[in-house]
N, C-alpha and C positions, 0 to 999 in steps of 0.2 A: 545733836544728837533728835532721832528720833521722841515726837509726844505731840501729843491729842492732831494725832490727823482730822480728828473731829469736833474741830475747838468750840465749845460754848463756851459762855459767862453764868451761865445762873445751875442753878444745882438741878437734874435732875431727878424728879419724882415718877414714882416706877405705875404702868395705868395697869392700866384692867386691858385684860384677853386671853382669848381662850385660842385649843387648839383648834382648829375646822379650816374650813377651804379651802383655804392660802392654798396662791397657786405654786409647784411646785414650781423651780426653778430650771433650765436645760439643763445637763449635767455641762455646764461647759467648761469641765476639768477633767483631767484622767481623774482614774479610781485609781491610784500609788497600794502599793502591796506592802511598806514598811507599822512601824508604826510608831506613835509620840507618844513623852509622856514628858511630865512638867511641875513645877508649883514654883509658887512666891506671890510677890504682894507687887503693883501699883497704883501709879500715883492716877487717880481722874480728875477729873476736868476741873473736877469741884476739890479740888486739893483734900480729897481724901481716899483713905486709902485701903484697897481692894485686891485680897487674897482670893486666890484659884488654886487652883489643881486639878491638873486636867490626864486627855490621857487619849488617843484615837487613835485608831488604825485597822487590821485587816488583820486576822489570826484562822488562821482554817476552814476558811472558806465561811467564815463571815463576817459581820459590823460588829466594830469591837469599839469601846472605853467610858473614858467617864467623865463627869464634870460637878467639881463644886469653884460656884461663887459667891463672894460677899464684897456687897460694896458700905462700907462701914460707916460713910457719910450717908448713906441713906438707911440704913441697916434697914436693906436686900435679901434677901437670901435663893443661891438660883443654882438648883438641883437638878444632875442631869436624871431622865429618868428612858433615854433610850437612846441610839447609835445609830441615824437608819443614811453616814455618808460618811465621805472618810476620802478628800479629793490632792491630788496634783497639784499644786502652784507656780514651783518653781523652786528650787536640786537645795533650798533647805526650808522649803513653807507648806505647810498642810492646812487643807482645809479641813473644820471635825464639823456632821451636820446631824442634828435630831432633836429631843425633845426634854421638854424639863416641869419642875412646880420649881415655886418659886412660896415661901412663908408669906405672903399673900393672899393663897388661895389661887394665885395663879398656872394652870393650866396651856404652857406657851414654845415657839419651834426656835430654837436657838443655833446661830453658828461662830463658832472658835477659828480664828486661824492663830498658829503658832511661827515661829521661825524661830530655829536653836543655828546664830551666828558664833557658836565658840566659844572655848571657852574664857572668863571663869563664866560667862550664862546676863549680865548686866548688861548686855547690846542685840539680847533675844529682846522679842515682840509677844508679846502679848496680847490680841482687841475678844470682845465678844460683841454680836448682835441679835438683839434678842425683835420679834414680831412686835411682840408693843409699840417698836423705837428708839429701843436703848441700844448705848454705843458708849461700846470701849475702848478705844485703843493706844496702846502705851506699848515704848521700852522697862526693862526690869533695874532703868535704874539711868546710864548709863555713866555719866559723873552728875547725875544726882541722887533723889533717892527716891529707893527701890528696889529692890532683890528678887533671887529667886534666877531659876534656870531651868530651860527648856532646852530637855533629850529628844535630837533624831535617832532609832534606832533602825538598822535593819532587817527585812523581814526574814522569812524561812523563807529558804530557792526553792520548795517546793509549793511557795502558799499558793496559793488561785485564788481572785477574785471572790465576787460570794453572790449567787443567783439575780434576791434580789437587785432591782436596777440603785443606783443610787438616791436617793428623799435629799433635797438639800430646800426648806421650803422659804426660807431667809432671804435677802436678796447679796449676785457679795461684796465685798469692801475693794471700793474702786475708790484709793485715793485721787487716782488720774480725773478721773471724773467729777468727784465730788470740788477734789480744788481748794474751797477755802481755809480756815484755818485767823480769820483774820480774829480782830475780836468783836463783839458778837452786840450789837445797836438796838437800844430797843426804843420799842414804837408805842405810844398812854394806847389808850381806848378814843383815848379821842381824834386822834392821829388821822390823818383826810384819808386813806387810802383805806383803810376800815367802816369796811359798811355795819350796815347794822337789816332785821327783819326781824316785824313782830314789835315789842312790846317791850324797852331794854328803859329804867331810868341808872342817875344817877347813884353811887352813893356814896357814903362820906367819909370817909376812915380813915388818919391819921398813918394806920401798915399798908396801908393800900400803897401803891407805886405812882407819885406822882399826887397820891393823898384821896385818889377817886379809886373808886371799878362802878364798871357799869355791866349791872344786874339784874337777867329776869326768869322767871317762873311761868310765860308764856309755851307751853307746847307746839315746839317747829321754829321758834325762834331760831336768828339767828345771826352771828355773826360774823360775816370775812372780814380779811385779814390778805389785800393783792401785794407781790413781795418778792425783790429779784436777787437772791442768796442763795447759798446751800444746803444749808437749811435753817430752823422755826424753833422757837419755844415758847406754848402759851403761857401763858402769866393768869394765875385765879387766885386765884380768895379761899382755903379749905377751908369746913367752919365742925362746927360739933354737934348742929342739931339742924343748923338752914337751908345749906349743900347740897346739889344734887346730882345726878348723871346727866356726859350729856356725849351728846359723840362729837366725832370729830370724822372732817371730811380733809383730805387732802389732795390737790388739784380735783376734787368734782369724789372721789375715789374713798368710799367712809376708812381713816382707818384703826380709829380706835374707837371704845364705848366704855366714857372716865366719869368712873365713881366719886366728887368732888367729898365726900365727908368723911373725918379727918374726933379720931379720940382727940385731938387735941390742939384747940385754932394756927389754923398754916397759915397764913400769909403771904400775899407773893413765890405762894408756893409753884410750879413749874406742873402743869397740870399732864401735858404734850413733846413731847418731844421730836421731834427727825431730823434723819443728818447724811449724810454724801449724798443730795439730792444730787440733777446734774445738772450746772449753772445756768438758772436763764430769771424765766418769770416764775411764779406762780402763785397759789392762792390756800389758804388756811384757814376750816367754817364753822365753829362750833355750833350747834346743835344745842335747844332745851327739847329733853326727851317729853320730863314733868314729871318721871319713875324719880325716887329718889332710894337709901341704903331704908334697913328695916328702922335703922340707929339714930334716921335723920326725920324731922320734924317738916319741912318745912326741902323743895324742889327748886331755889334756886342755883342757878349759875352764875357766875363770875367773870368776866371779858378784865381786870387787870391789863395787861398787854401783853405787848409778840415779839424775841429776841429773835433777831434775826443776824446770821452768822454769815458776812461777807462768798 
């Protein structure tokens, strides 16, 4: 059973993100002139239910489709606002790209992968990747929990490709390059592979992983972790008043700006996750911005640990 192609051992927490100047990936897949529909639920890597309803294709010479996805473990709702590409992957698989909004006020790019492996549908596959790093991909149950169906439909013989070129702003699903799938390994904030610049102080709290975190409110202070693997998660502490906004860099490139404010205390929270990385050595850096949510009173950033997927 195909499940958890990019396995993580912690709960993903969704990041702030916006539709902006992300580069478009080259049209690595041809346009398909058929269409696909599907709905059901998967089990996320964290063991929660992920409901989805999805459609995509080319109709009357235009991109067509919709997306509705809810990760119940995170209370995270993604709703598509446009379709910008529909691509052939293989005889059973299509990728759908577009823009979406979330219940956290984010405007994001998405890429969805659907595979129709025939009836009754439990071996069909649904995957979703967002431009903020969120990713889930799984079959619709196989012999385990899950359910639903993906249906790949023949297109109209008179259909033509859209005049608008396909535009995908989220990197392709690539299980061969990600290679991972093992249990994530936790590295505490005192790990020798983590370097700190600026002023950081220990924050002793039994709710932190290992009983303490490293915190800083100094703008431009950084915590940089060097690791070898195919995925990484920054574990932080989200506070109702004391935590602010951080920049996250992956391999030296700004990947996200994350607001760690929370309406309820959330220790050992996943502040950022990157999956599907080429196997090898990478870096992730957490940078204090000094900015904060209007509801917060302080701008501290907490580095509790990093989880690495082999």
